[in-house]
Kinemage of the C-alpha trace (Angstrom):
@kinemage 1
@onewidth
@group {chain A} dominant
@subgroup {mainchain}
@vectorlist {calphas} color= white
{ca met a 1} P -0.019 -0.004 -0.045
{ca phe a 2} L 2.815 2.451 0.814
{ca glu a 3} L 5.502 1.486 -1.597
{ca lys a 4} L 6.311 4.833 -2.946
{ca pro a 5} L 6.396 6.645 0.456
{ca leu a 6} L 8.472 3.810 1.978
{ca met a 7} L 11.048 4.248 -0.793
{ca ile a 8} L 11.184 8.033 -0.034
{ca ile a 9} L 11.326 7.297 3.609
{ca ser a 10} L 14.161 4.810 3.091
{ca leu a 11} L 16.231 7.518 1.264
{ca gln a 12} L 15.437 10.050 4.006
{ca thr a 13} L 16.426 7.445 6.690
{ca tyr a 14} L 19.692 6.821 4.785
{ca phe a 15} L 20.706 10.468 4.547
{ca asn a 16} L 18.863 11.951 7.810
{ca pro a 17} L 17.496 9.478 10.245
{ca glu a 18} L 16.117 12.016 12.724
{ca ser a 19} L 13.872 13.871 10.248
{ca ser a 20} L 12.811 10.595 8.661
{ca ile a 21} L 11.488 9.502 12.172
{ca lys a 22} L 9.518 12.613 12.476
{ca gln a 23} L 8.088 11.882 8.876
{ca leu a 24} L 7.249 8.271 9.727
{ca asn a 25} L 5.383 9.692 12.867
{ca lys a 26} L 3.446 12.096 10.609
{ca ile a 27} L 2.701 9.520 8.005
{ca ser a 28} L 1.592 6.872 10.610
{ca gln a 29} L -0.960 9.547 12.069
{ca arg a 30} L -2.233 10.342 8.628
{ca ala a 31} L -2.455 6.808 7.566
{ca gln a 32} L -4.984 5.860 10.215
{ca pro a 33} L -7.806 7.278 8.120
{ca pro a 34} L -8.131 5.771 4.630
{ca thr a 35} L -6.445 8.072 2.229
{ca pro a 36} L -5.298 6.121 -0.836
{ca ala a 37} L -5.181 9.208 -3.039
{ca arg a 38} L -2.147 10.556 -1.244
{ca phe a 39} L -0.056 7.422 -1.673
{ca thr a 40} L -0.551 6.726 -5.367
């Protein structure tokens, strides 16, 4: 479901782990309601 964002997150994690953790927190909060359009 989250293939593209995970690829972007993996790049962010490789270059800047701290900011990627914040992004993961934001995405995890946003991913709770069904929003497939944002992840296509």
